[in-house]
N, CA, C and O atoms as a GROMACS GRO file, in nm:
protein
  236
    1UNK      N    1  -0.362   0.373   1.934
    1UNK     CA    2  -0.308   0.405   1.804
    1UNK      C    3  -0.270   0.277   1.730
    1UNK      O    4  -0.238   0.175   1.791
    2UNK      N    5  -0.275   0.285   1.599
    2UNK     CA    6  -0.241   0.169   1.517
    2UNK      C    7  -0.122   0.204   1.429
    2UNK      O    8  -0.108   0.318   1.386
    3UNK      N    9  -0.038   0.108   1.403
    3UNK     CA   10   0.073   0.130   1.311
    3UNK      C   11   0.042   0.076   1.173
    3UNK      O   12   0.087   0.133   1.073
    4UNK      N   13  -0.034  -0.032   1.164
    4UNK     CA   14  -0.061  -0.091   1.033
    4UNK      C   15  -0.202  -0.148   1.029
    4UNK      O   16  -0.259  -0.186   1.132
    5UNK      N   17  -0.256  -0.154   0.910
    5UNK     CA   18  -0.382  -0.224   0.886
    5UNK      C   19  -0.353  -0.330   0.782
    5UNK      O   20  -0.289  -0.303   0.680
    6UNK      N   21  -0.401  -0.450   0.807
    6UNK     CA   22  -0.382  -0.559   0.712
    6UNK      C   23  -0.514  -0.584   0.641
    6UNK      O   24  -0.621  -0.574   0.701
    7UNK      N   25  -0.506  -0.615   0.514
    7UNK     CA   26  -0.628  -0.645   0.440
    7UNK      C   27  -0.599  -0.749   0.334
    7UNK      O   28  -0.485  -0.763   0.289
    8UNK      N   29  -0.700  -0.822   0.294
    8UNK     CA   30  -0.687  -0.920   0.188
    8UNK      C   31  -0.711  -0.851   0.056
    8UNK      O   32  -0.812  -0.783   0.037
    9UNK      N   33  -0.619  -0.869  -0.035
    9UNK     CA   34  -0.633  -0.810  -0.168
    9UNK      C   35  -0.694  -0.912  -0.262
    9UNK      O   36  -0.648  -1.026  -0.269
   10UNK      N   37  -0.796  -0.873  -0.333
   10UNK     CA   38  -0.859  -0.963  -0.428
   10UNK      C   39  -0.763  -0.993  -0.542
   10UNK      O   40  -0.763  -1.103  -0.596
   11UNK      N   41  -0.681  -0.896  -0.578
   11UNK     CA   42  -0.586  -0.910  -0.688
   11UNK      C   43  -0.480  -1.014  -0.654
   11UNK      O   44  -0.398  -0.992  -0.566
   12UNK      N   45  -0.482  -1.127  -0.724
   12UNK     CA   46  -0.381  -1.233  -0.711
   12UNK      C   47  -0.380  -1.301  -0.575
   12UNK      O   48  -0.282  -1.368  -0.540
   13UNK      N   49  -0.486  -1.286  -0.499
   13UNK     CA   50  -0.498  -1.354  -0.370
   13UNK      C   51  -0.379  -1.332  -0.278
   13UNK      O   52  -0.336  -1.425  -0.209
   14UNK      N   53  -0.326  -1.215  -0.276
   14UNK     CA   54  -0.212  -1.182  -0.190
   14UNK      C   55  -0.261  -1.105  -0.068
   14UNK      O   56  -0.361  -1.034  -0.074
   15UNK      N   57  -0.189  -1.120   0.040
   15UNK     CA   58  -0.216  -1.039   0.158
   15UNK      C   59  -0.120  -0.922   0.154
   15UNK      O   60   0.001  -0.941   0.141
   16UNK      N   61  -0.174  -0.802   0.167
   16UNK     CA   62  -0.091  -0.682   0.160
   16UNK      C   63  -0.099  -0.607   0.293
   16UNK      O   64  -0.193  -0.623   0.370
   17UNK      N   65   0.000  -0.528   0.317
   17UNK     CA   66   0.008  -0.447   0.437
   17UNK      C   67   0.020  -0.301   0.394
   17UNK      O   68   0.099  -0.269   0.305
   18UNK      N   69  -0.057  -0.216   0.458
   18UNK     CA   70  -0.050  -0.074   0.428
   18UNK      C   71  -0.003  -0.002   0.554
   18UNK      O   72  -0.067  -0.012   0.659
   19UNK      N   73   0.107   0.070   0.544
   19UNK     CA   74   0.160   0.143   0.658
   19UNK      C   75   0.091   0.279   0.666
   19UNK      O   76   0.105   0.361   0.576
   20UNK      N   77   0.017   0.301   0.774
   20UNK     CA   78  -0.055   0.427   0.792
   20UNK      C   79   0.022   0.525   0.879
   20UNK      O   80  -0.024   0.637   0.901
   21UNK      N   81   0.137   0.485   0.928
   21UNK     CA   82   0.204   0.568   1.025
   21UNK      C   83   0.126   0.559   1.155
   21UNK      O   84   0.070   0.454   1.185
   22UNK      N   85   0.122   0.664   1.231
   22UNK     CA   86   0.046   0.664   1.355
   22UNK      C   87  -0.091   0.726   1.331
   22UNK      O   88  -0.101   0.832   1.269
   23UNK      N   89  -0.194   0.661   1.380
   23UNK     CA   90  -0.331   0.712   1.368
   23UNK      C   91  -0.379   0.744   1.509
   23UNK      O   92  -0.384   0.657   1.595
   24UNK      N   93  -0.415   0.868   1.531
   24UNK     CA   94  -0.463   0.912   1.661
   24UNK      C   95  -0.616   0.916   1.658
   24UNK      O   96  -0.673   0.993   1.581
   25UNK      N   97  -0.684   0.836   1.741
   25UNK     CA   98  -0.831   0.833   1.740
   25UNK      C   99  -0.894   0.970   1.763
   25UNK      O  100  -1.007   0.992   1.720
   26UNK      N  101  -0.825   1.061   1.831
   26UNK     CA  102  -0.881   1.195   1.855
   26UNK      C  103  -0.906   1.268   1.724
   26UNK      O  104  -0.992   1.356   1.717
   27UNK      N  105  -0.831   1.234   1.619
   27UNK     CA  106  -0.845   1.302   1.491
   27UNK      C  107  -0.943   1.230   1.398
   27UNK      O  108  -0.960   1.272   1.284
   28UNK      N  109  -1.006   1.123   1.445
   28UNK     CA  110  -1.100   1.047   1.363
   28UNK      C  111  -1.244   1.094   1.381
   28UNK      O  112  -1.335   1.036   1.321
   29UNK      N  113  -1.266   1.196   1.462
   29UNK     CA  114  -1.401   1.248   1.482
   29UNK      C  115  -1.473   1.190   1.601
   29UNK      O  116  -1.587   1.227   1.627
   30UNK      N  117  -1.410   1.099   1.672
   30UNK     CA  118  -1.474   1.039   1.789
   30UNK      C  119  -1.487   1.145   1.898
   30UNK      O  120  -1.389   1.211   1.934
   31UNK      N  121  -1.607   1.161   1.950
   31UNK     CA  122  -1.631   1.259   2.055
   31UNK      C  123  -1.658   1.399   2.002
   31UNK      O  124  -1.676   1.492   2.081
   32UNK      N  125  -1.660   1.416   1.870
   32UNK     CA  126  -1.688   1.548   1.812
   32UNK      C  127  -1.815   1.543   1.727
   32UNK      O  128  -1.826   1.615   1.628
   33UNK      N  129  -1.909   1.460   1.764
   33UNK     CA  130  -2.035   1.454   1.693
   33UNK      C  131  -2.039   1.353   1.580
   33UNK      O  132  -2.144   1.335   1.518
   34UNK      N  133  -1.929   1.285   1.552
   34UNK     CA  134  -1.930   1.183   1.448
   34UNK      C  135  -1.998   1.057   1.498
   34UNK      O  136  -1.986   1.022   1.616
   35UNK      N  137  -2.068   0.989   1.410
   35UNK     CA  138  -2.135   0.864   1.448
   35UNK      C  139  -2.038   0.748   1.436
   35UNK      O  140  -1.967   0.735   1.336
   36UNK      N  141  -2.037   0.664   1.539
   36UNK     CA  142  -1.948   0.548   1.537
   36UNK      C  143  -2.006   0.437   1.623
   36UNK      O  144  -2.094   0.461   1.707
   37UNK      N  145  -1.957   0.318   1.602
   37UNK     CA  146  -1.998   0.200   1.678
   37UNK      C  147  -1.875   0.146   1.748
   37UNK      O  148  -1.765   0.150   1.693
   38UNK      N  149  -1.893   0.095   1.870
   38UNK     CA  150  -1.783   0.035   1.944
   38UNK      C  151  -1.827  -0.100   1.997
   38UNK      O  152  -1.940  -0.117   2.042
   39UNK      N  153  -1.737  -0.195   1.992
   39UNK     CA  154  -1.764  -0.325   2.052
   39UNK      C  155  -1.635  -0.393   2.091
   39UNK      O  156  -1.530  -0.368   2.032
   40UNK      N  157  -1.644  -0.480   2.191
   40UNK     CA  158  -1.530  -0.558   2.235
   40UNK      C  159  -1.515  -0.678   2.144
   40UNK      O  160  -1.614  -0.740   2.104
   41UNK      N  161  -1.392  -0.712   2.111
   41UNK     CA  162  -1.369  -0.825   2.023
   41UNK      C  163  -1.228  -0.878   2.036
   41UNK      O  164  -1.166  -0.871   2.143
   42UNK      N  165  -1.177  -0.929   1.925
   42UNK     CA  166  -1.044  -0.986   1.923
   42UNK      C  167  -0.975  -0.947   1.793
   42UNK      O  168  -1.039  -0.894   1.702
   43UNK      N  169  -0.846  -0.974   1.786
   43UNK     CA  170  -0.773  -0.950   1.662
   43UNK      C  171  -0.825  -1.043   1.554
   43UNK      O  172  -0.877  -1.151   1.584
   44UNK      N  173  -0.812  -1.003   1.429
   44UNK     CA  174  -0.864  -1.084   1.318
   44UNK      C  175  -0.758  -1.174   1.258
   44UNK      O  176  -0.787  -1.249   1.164
   45UNK      N  177  -0.638  -1.168   1.309
   45UNK     CA  178  -0.530  -1.253   1.259
   45UNK      C  179  -0.477  -1.338   1.374
   45UNK      O  180  -0.483  -1.296   1.489
   46UNK      N  181  -0.426  -1.458   1.345
   46UNK     CA  182  -0.374  -1.544   1.451
   46UNK      C  183  -0.271  -1.469   1.534
   46UNK      O  184  -0.186  -1.402   1.476
   47UNK      N  185  -0.274  -1.477   1.653
   47UNK     CA  186  -0.332  -1.566   1.752
   47UNK      C  187  -0.472  -1.522   1.795
   47UNK      O  188  -0.523  -1.577   1.892
   48UNK      N  189  -0.534  -1.428   1.729
   48UNK     CA  190  -0.672  -1.384   1.757
   48UNK      C  191  -0.691  -1.343   1.903
   48UNK      O  192  -0.793  -1.376   1.964
   49UNK      N  193  -0.594  -1.273   1.957
   49UNK     CA  194  -0.599  -1.230   2.097
   49UNK      C  195  -0.723  -1.146   2.123
   49UNK      O  196  -0.764  -1.064   2.041
   50UNK      N  197  -0.784  -1.168   2.241
   50UNK     CA  198  -0.900  -1.091   2.282
   50UNK      C  199  -0.856  -0.963   2.351
   50UNK      O  200  -0.737  -0.941   2.374
   51UNK      N  201  -0.952  -0.880   2.385
   51UNK     CA  202  -0.922  -0.757   2.456
   51UNK      C  203  -0.904  -0.637   2.365
   51UNK      O  204  -0.842  -0.538   2.403
   52UNK      N  205  -0.960  -0.645   2.244
   52UNK     CA  206  -0.951  -0.535   2.147
   52UNK      C  207  -1.081  -0.456   2.151
   52UNK      O  208  -1.189  -0.516   2.148
   53UNK      N  209  -1.072  -0.326   2.158
   53UNK     CA  210  -1.190  -0.240   2.150
   53UNK      C  211  -1.197  -0.188   2.006
   53UNK      O  212  -1.118  -0.102   1.967
   54UNK      N  213  -1.292  -0.240   1.929
   54UNK     CA  214  -1.307  -0.199   1.790
   54UNK      C  215  -1.392  -0.072   1.784
   54UNK      O  216  -1.492  -0.060   1.854
   55UNK      N  217  -1.351   0.022   1.700
   55UNK     CA  218  -1.426   0.144   1.675
   55UNK      C  219  -1.446   0.155   1.525
   55UNK      O  220  -1.349   0.160   1.449
   56UNK      N  221  -1.572   0.158   1.482
   56UNK     CA  222  -1.605   0.164   1.339
   56UNK      C  223  -1.679   0.294   1.314
   56UNK      O  224  -1.786   0.317   1.370
   57UNK      N  225  -1.623   0.379   1.229
   57UNK     CA  226  -1.685   0.507   1.195
   57UNK      C  227  -1.796   0.483   1.094
   57UNK      O  228  -1.784   0.399   1.005
   58UNK      N  229  -1.905   0.558   1.106
   58UNK     CA  230  -2.018   0.543   1.015
   58UNK      C  231  -1.980   0.588   0.874
   58UNK      O  232  -2.016   0.522   0.776
   59UNK      N  233  -1.909   0.696   0.862
   59UNK     CA  234  -1.873   0.748   0.729
   59UNK      C  235  -1.734   0.706   0.690
   59UNK      O  236  -1.687   0.740   0.582
   0.00000   0.00000   0.00000
């Protein structure tokens, strides 16, 4: 589960944070016929820790 997603905002070159609350992957369509990609990687922000399993939904 994730608590927050960080993204770069084009507007005024600020970094913003959006609080999503709790996101349960079971409700994202994984395992219910939805198309998705998975790969091992790392965090995108410093300290860039490894050991992250990224899941990207097609839609």
